[in-house]
C-alpha positions in Angstrom: -0.1 0.0 0.1 1.5 3.1 -1.2 1.4 6.7 0.3 -1.6 7.6 -1.4 -3.5 4.6 -0.3 -2.6 5.4 3.4 -3.7 9.0 2.8 -7.2 7.8 1.6 -7.7 5.6 4.6 -6.8 8.4 6.9 -9.0 10.7 5.3 -11.9 8.2 5.4 -11.4 7.6 8.9 -11.3 11.2 9.8 -14.5 11.6 7.7 -16.2 8.9 9.6 -15.0 10.3 12.9 -16.7 13.6 12.2 -20.1 11.9 10.9 -20.1 10.1 14.3 -19.5 13.5 16.3 -22.4 15.2 14.1 -24.9 12.4 14.9 -24.0 12.5 18.5 -24.3 16.3 18.6 -27.8 16.0 16.9 -28.9 13.3 19.4 -27.5 15.2 22.4 -29.5 18.3 21.2 -32.7 16.5 20.7 -32.5 16.9 16.8 -32.0 13.4 15.7 -35.0 13.0 13.6 -34.6 14.6 10.1 -38.1 13.6 8.7 -41.0 15.9 9.1 -43.9 13.4 8.7 -47.7 14.5 9.0 -48.7 15.7 12.4 -51.4 17.5 14.4 -51.2 20.1 17.0 -52.3 19.7 20.7 -52.2 22.2 23.6 -52.2 21.6 27.3 -52.1 23.9 30.2 -50.0 23.4 33.4 -49.6 25.5 36.7 -45.8 24.7 36.5 -43.8 23.4 33.5 -40.7 23.1 35.3 -37.7 22.8 33.1 -39.7 21.5 29.9 -38.1 22.8 27.0 -39.2 23.3 23.1 -38.2 20.2 21.2 -38.6 17.9 24.3 -40.3 14.6 23.6 -44.0 13.6 23.9 -44.2 10.0 25.0 -47.0 7.4 25.5 -46.0 4.1 27.1 -42.4 4.9 26.6 -42.7 5.6 22.6 -42.3 9.2 21.5 -44.9 10.1 19.5 -44.5 13.9 19.1 -42.3 16.7 20.1 -43.0 20.1 22.2 -43.2 22.8 19.8 -44.1 25.9 21.8 -44.2 27.1 25.5 -46.0 30.5 26.4 -47.6 32.1 29.5 -51.1 32.8 29.4 -51.4 36.4 30.5 -54.9 36.0 32.1 -54.7 32.8 33.9 -50.7 32.7 34.4 -50.4 29.3 33.1 -48.0 27.7 31.2 -49.2 26.7 27.8 -47.7 24.1 25.9 -48.1 23.3 22.1 -47.4 19.8 20.8 -46.9 18.6 17.4 -48.1 14.6 17.6 -47.4 12.4 14.8 -50.6 11.5 12.7 -50.3 7.9 13.0 -51.1 8.4 16.8 -54.8 9.3 17.8 -55.5 9.9 21.5 -59.0 9.7 23.2 -60.7 13.1 24.2 -60.2 12.2 27.9 -56.3 11.7 27.8 -54.2 13.2 30.3 -50.8 15.0 29.9 -48.2 15.1 32.6 -44.5 16.6 32.8 -42.4 13.8 33.8 -38.5 13.4 34.4 -36.3 11.0 32.8 -34.4 9.7 35.6 -33.8 11.4 38.8 -32.4 14.6 37.6 -32.9 14.0 33.7 -34.5 16.2 31.0 -38.3 16.4 31.3 -40.8 15.4 28.9 -44.4 15.2 28.1 -46.2 11.8 29.0 -49.7 11.4 27.3 -51.6 8.8 29.1 -54.7 7.6 26.8 -58.1 7.8 28.3 -61.2 5.5 27.5 -63.4 7.8 25.4 -64.6 6.8 22.1 -63.8 10.0 20.4 -60.4 11.2 19.6 -58.7 14.5 20.3 -59.0 16.7 16.9 -56.3 18.8 15.5 -55.8 22.0 17.7 -57.7 20.4 20.6 -56.5 21.2 24.2 -55.7 18.4 26.7 -58.2 19.2 29.7 -56.6 16.6 32.4 -52.8 17.7 33.1 -50.6 17.4 35.9 -47.7 19.9 36.4 -44.1 19.1 36.9 -42.7 18.0 40.2 -40.2 20.7 41.2 -37.4 19.1 43.4 -36.6 22.4 45.2 -40.5 22.5 46.4 -40.3 18.8 47.7 -37.3 19.3 49.8 -38.8 22.6 51.3 -42.0 20.6 52.2 -39.9 17.8 53.5 -37.9 20.1 55.6 -40.8 22.2 56.8 -42.7 19.0 58.0 -39.3 18.0 59.9 -39.3 21.2 61.7 -42.7 20.9 62.5 -42.5 17.4 63.9 -39.2 18.5 65.9 -41.0 21.4 67.4 -44.2 19.4 68.5 -42.0 16.6 69.9 -39.7 19.1 72.1 -42.5 21.5 73.1 -44.8 19.0 74.4 -45.2 18.1 78.2 -45.3 14.5 79.2 
């Protein structure tokens, strides 16, 4: 194998390495799907969206069925309004519920859609009525500490 053959092999190796890095970057940025298939839009209102971001996955039974396309604040109700694009192949009943869930203990947040039992499906542009806001870790810790402090205060202050 001559000098030209070695240079060609090194060039191919570098090109494959760059393609691998681009693939990993797209996966890390949640941009891995290139196809823009047919989809329909749903909205949901949450009291607290936590750390939910645009392009976060929408999952049902662990399967990604769509993406979050927009997050806004309703100026009248002061709720977070989340817009989602759901792939056309997945239809959900009208009484479905949307929850903001976390992947792992400190992972990224995503929307979990739980199908209901209604015979009619959500139409394009419909709003998911049943929602559950994100669980904020700081609030849980604060409630735990407040409860512990109250328990400690009542235990030391009570005569026996």
